C-alpha positions as CSV (number, residue, x, y, z in Angstrom):
1,X,38.9,80.1,-22.8
2,X,38.2,82.7,-20.2
3,X,36.6,85.3,-22.4
4,X,35.9,85.6,-26.1
5,X,36.7,89.5,-26.0
6,X,36.5,90.9,-29.3
7,X,36.3,90.5,-33.3
8,X,37.9,92.7,-35.6
9,X,36.1,93.4,-38.9
10,X,37.1,95.9,-41.3
11,X,34.5,98.5,-42.2
12,X,34.6,101.0,-45.2
13,X,33.0,103.8,-43.3
14,X,33.5,104.2,-39.6
15,X,30.5,106.9,-39.3
16,X,28.2,104.3,-40.6
17,X,29.6,101.2,-38.5
18,X,29.4,103.3,-35.5
19,X,25.6,104.4,-36.1
20,X,24.7,100.4,-36.7
21,X,26.4,99.5,-33.4
22,X,24.9,102.0,-31.7
23,X,21.5,100.9,-33.0
24,X,22.4,97.3,-31.1
25,X,23.1,99.2,-27.7
26,X,27.0,99.4,-28.3
27,X,29.1,102.3,-26.8
28,X,31.9,103.9,-28.6
29,X,34.9,103.2,-26.6
30,X,36.7,106.5,-25.0
31,X,40.1,104.8,-25.4
32,X,41.3,103.3,-28.6
33,X,43.7,103.8,-31.4
34,X,42.6,106.9,-33.9
35,X,42.8,104.6,-36.8
36,X,40.5,102.2,-35.5
37,X,36.9,102.4,-34.3
38,X,36.4,100.4,-31.1
39,X,32.7,99.7,-29.9
40,X,32.1,98.3,-26.6
41,X,29.3,95.8,-26.4
42,X,28.1,95.0,-23.2
43,X,30.2,94.7,-20.0
44,X,33.6,93.7,-21.4
45,X,33.4,92.7,-25.0
46,X,34.0,95.1,-28.0
47,X,33.9,95.1,-31.9
48,X,37.1,96.6,-33.3
49,X,36.3,98.2,-36.8
50,X,39.6,99.4,-38.4
51,X,38.7,101.4,-41.9
52,X,39.7,99.8,-45.1
53,X,38.4,97.6,-47.9
54,X,35.9,96.0,-45.7
55,X,35.9,92.4,-44.5
56,X,33.0,89.6,-43.7
57,X,32.9,87.4,-40.9
58,X,32.6,83.8,-42.0
59,X,29.4,83.0,-40.5
60,X,27.3,85.1,-37.4
61,X,28.1,86.9,-34.4
62,X,25.4,86.9,-31.8
63,X,24.9,89.6,-29.0
64,X,23.0,88.9,-25.8
65,X,20.3,90.5,-24.6
66,X,18.3,90.5,-21.6
67,X,14.8,89.4,-22.6
68,X,12.9,89.3,-25.9
69,X,11.7,92.7,-25.5
70,X,15.2,94.2,-25.8
71,X,15.3,91.9,-28.8
72,X,12.4,93.4,-30.5
73,X,13.1,96.8,-30.0
74,X,16.6,96.2,-31.5
75,X,15.3,94.5,-34.4
76,X,13.0,97.3,-34.9
77,X,15.6,100.1,-34.5
78,X,17.8,98.6,-37.4
79,X,14.9,97.6,-39.4
80,X,13.9,101.4,-39.2
81,X,17.4,102.5,-40.8
82,X,17.1,100.0,-43.5
83,X,18.9,97.0,-42.6
84,X,17.6,93.5,-43.5
85,X,16.3,91.6,-41.4
86,X,15.6,87.8,-42.1
87,X,12.5,85.8,-41.0
88,X,14.9,84.2,-38.5
89,X,15.7,87.2,-37.2
90,X,19.5,87.4,-38.6
91,X,20.4,91.1,-39.2
92,X,22.6,92.0,-42.2
93,X,24.8,95.1,-41.1
94,X,27.6,96.8,-42.6
95,X,29.6,94.8,-45.3
96,X,27.2,92.2,-45.2
97,X,28.1,90.9,-41.8
98,X,25.5,89.1,-40.2
99,X,24.3,89.3,-36.6
100,X,22.0,87.3,-34.4
101,X,20.3,88.4,-31.3
102,X,20.0,86.0,-28.4
103,X,18.6,86.1,-25.1
104,X,21.2,85.7,-22.5
105,X,21.9,85.7,-18.4
106,X,24.5,88.3,-18.2
107,X,27.1,85.8,-16.6
108,X,30.1,88.2,-17.9
109,X,28.7,91.3,-16.1
110,X,28.9,89.1,-12.6
111,X,32.6,89.7,-12.7
112,X,32.8,93.4,-13.2
113,X,32.6,95.9,-16.3
114,X,35.2,97.5,-18.6
115,X,35.7,101.0,-17.8
116,X,33.4,103.4,-20.4
117,X,31.3,100.2,-20.8
118,X,27.4,100.7,-20.3
119,X,25.0,98.0,-19.0
120,X,21.3,97.8,-17.7
121,X,18.3,98.0,-19.7
122,X,18.5,98.8,-22.9
123,X,22.1,97.6,-23.2
124,X,23.4,94.3,-24.5
125,X,25.2,91.5,-22.0
126,X,28.0,91.3,-24.7
127,X,29.0,88.9,-27.5
128,X,27.8,85.7,-26.6
129,X,28.7,83.6,-29.7
130,X,30.7,83.3,-33.2
131,X,29.9,80.9,-35.6
132,X,32.4,80.2,-38.5
133,X,31.6,78.3,-41.9
134,X,34.3,75.3,-42.2
135,X,34.3,72.8,-45.0
136,X,32.6,69.0,-44.5
137,X,34.0,66.8,-42.6
138,X,36.4,69.0,-40.8
139,X,34.9,69.7,-37.4
140,X,36.2,66.6,-35.7
141,X,39.7,67.7,-36.3
142,X,39.1,71.3,-35.3
143,X,37.5,70.0,-32.2
144,X,40.8,67.7,-31.6
145,X,42.7,71.2,-32.2
146,X,41.0,73.1,-29.6
147,X,41.1,70.2,-27.2
148,X,44.8,69.5,-27.5
149,X,46.3,72.7,-28.6
150,X,44.1,75.2,-26.6
151,X,43.3,72.8,-23.9
152,X,39.5,74.3,-24.3
153,X,36.2,72.4,-23.4
154,X,34.7,71.3,-26.8
155,X,31.5,69.9,-27.3
156,X,30.7,67.9,-30.4
157,X,27.4,67.2,-32.6
158,X,26.7,66.4,-36.1
159,X,28.6,68.4,-38.6
160,X,29.6,71.1,-36.0
161,X,31.7,71.6,-32.9
162,X,31.5,74.1,-30.0
163,X,34.3,75.7,-28.4
164,X,33.3,76.8,-24.7
165,X,34.2,80.2,-23.6
166,X,33.6,82.6,-20.9
167,X,32.2,82.5,-17.1
168,X,30.0,79.7,-16.7
169,X,30.5,78.9,-20.8
170,X,28.2,81.9,-21.5
171,X,29.9,82.0,-24.8
172,X,30.7,79.9,-27.6
173,X,32.7,79.6,-30.6
174,X,31.1,77.3,-32.8
175,X,32.5,75.7,-36.4
176,X,29.7,74.6,-38.5
177,X,30.0,72.6,-41.9
178,X,28.6,74.1,-45.2
179,X,28.8,73.2,-49.0
180,X,30.9,76.4,-49.5
181,X,32.7,78.0,-47.0
182,X,33.8,81.6,-47.6
183,X,37.5,81.9,-47.7
184,X,39.5,84.0,-45.2
185,X,39.6,88.1,-45.8
186,X,41.9,88.7,-43.0
187,X,39.2,89.1,-39.9
188,X,40.4,88.0,-36.6
189,X,39.0,87.4,-32.7
190,X,40.9,87.6,-29.6
191,X,40.5,85.6,-26.8
192,X,42.1,85.2,-23.1
193,X,43.4,82.0,-21.7
194,X,45.0,81.0,-18.3
195,X,48.1,79.7,-19.5
196,X,49.3,81.7,-22.7
197,X,53.0,80.6,-22.3
198,X,52.4,77.1,-22.4
199,X,49.7,77.7,-25.3
200,X,52.2,79.3,-27.0
201,X,54.9,76.4,-26.6
202,X,52.6,74.1,-28.0
203,X,51.6,76.6,-31.0
204,X,55.3,77.3,-31.7
205,X,56.1,73.1,-32.1
206,X,53.3,73.2,-34.6
207,X,54.8,76.3,-36.6
208,X,51.7,78.1,-35.8
209,X,53.1,81.5,-34.5
210,X,53.0,84.5,-36.9
211,X,52.9,88.1,-36.5
212,X,50.7,90.5,-38.3
213,X,52.3,93.6,-40.0
214,X,49.2,95.4,-39.1
215,X,49.2,94.8,-35.7
216,X,52.8,95.1,-34.6
217,X,51.8,98.1,-32.6
218,X,49.7,95.7,-30.6
219,X,52.0,92.3,-30.3
220,X,54.9,91.0,-32.3
221,X,55.7,88.3,-30.1
222,X,57.8,85.2,-31.6
223,X,59.7,83.9,-29.0
224,X,58.9,82.8,-25.2
225,X,60.6,85.8,-24.0
226,X,58.3,88.1,-26.0
227,X,55.2,86.4,-24.8
228,X,56.2,86.7,-21.1
229,X,57.1,90.3,-21.6
230,X,53.6,90.9,-23.9
231,X,51.2,88.3,-22.6
232,X,50.0,88.0,-26.3
233,X,50.9,86.3,-29.7
234,X,49.0,85.2,-32.8
235,X,48.3,82.4,-35.0
236,X,46.7,82.1,-38.7
237,X,45.7,78.5,-38.9
238,X,43.9,75.5,-37.8
239,X,45.6,72.5,-38.7
240,X,45.1,68.7,-38.7
241,X,47.0,67.4,-35.8
242,X,48.2,64.2,-37.6
243,X,49.4,65.6,-40.7
244,X,50.0,69.3,-39.6
245,X,48.2,70.5,-42.7
246,X,45.9,73.3,-42.8
247,X,42.4,72.8,-42.1
248,X,41.4,76.6,-42.1
249,X,42.8,80.0,-41.9
250,X,41.5,81.9,-38.9
251,X,43.4,84.6,-37.2
252,X,43.5,84.2,-33.4
253,X,44.7,86.9,-31.1
254,X,45.6,85.0,-28.0
255,X,46.1,86.6,-24.9
256,X,46.9,85.8,-21.1
257,X,45.1,87.0,-18.1
258,X,47.9,89.2,-17.1
259,X,47.5,91.1,-20.3
260,X,47.0,95.0,-19.5
261,X,43.5,94.7,-21.6
262,X,42.2,92.0,-19.4
263,X,38.9,93.3,-17.8
264,X,38.9,91.4,-14.8
265,X,40.7,91.0,-11.5
266,X,41.6,87.0,-11.1
């Protein structure tokens, strides 16, 4: 996974959401659709926040900062405006979404920054981790799915698997088993892969390719020709490769490194 680029979560109030993410050091993107608030998070990652009924990410989203002092400043900033901060430092943001602050090394910045992003003291490095709740016993099957379908590096441990992402594996997507995983409510994430057309073929063979009617203005790929033109497509399920039965519903917005929004020149 070249980059875990953005997380898309519906919010009920764009002004409230913008203020919250500004407290985290994020900056409103100069470019973006009128219907969706885009907040740049560090050098190249973003939060996409369309207004709607509200959605909750099924786990936590971790943001990387330069040092513990920066984390303490951001924690105090959100606490001062009434947001709950748990003993483990987890912050409950708009819609009940959970955010963690982590010290990171800034590998994403080493390849360049997105136009309009701000980096340096007081600003985050970016999104460094997303965790997702999954049913007990499913993490080995999920690991196999990401290894074989997306050809990503995956680490496995007891009751979890970790998909590596970003420059020098500075990001990860971690699935952890739990008793009562939350159901999907339409949230999604976007990543970049170096072989989007081959990835599309593997997903198509498993009948995973779908179009999200909410985002047909962004992509609507259903064929190899579509993907060759748009460098993007979507899937909505992670499946057991032996039975092709769904394990987890989770929308993936999959882009190639020739997509116009890819932030770096390879």
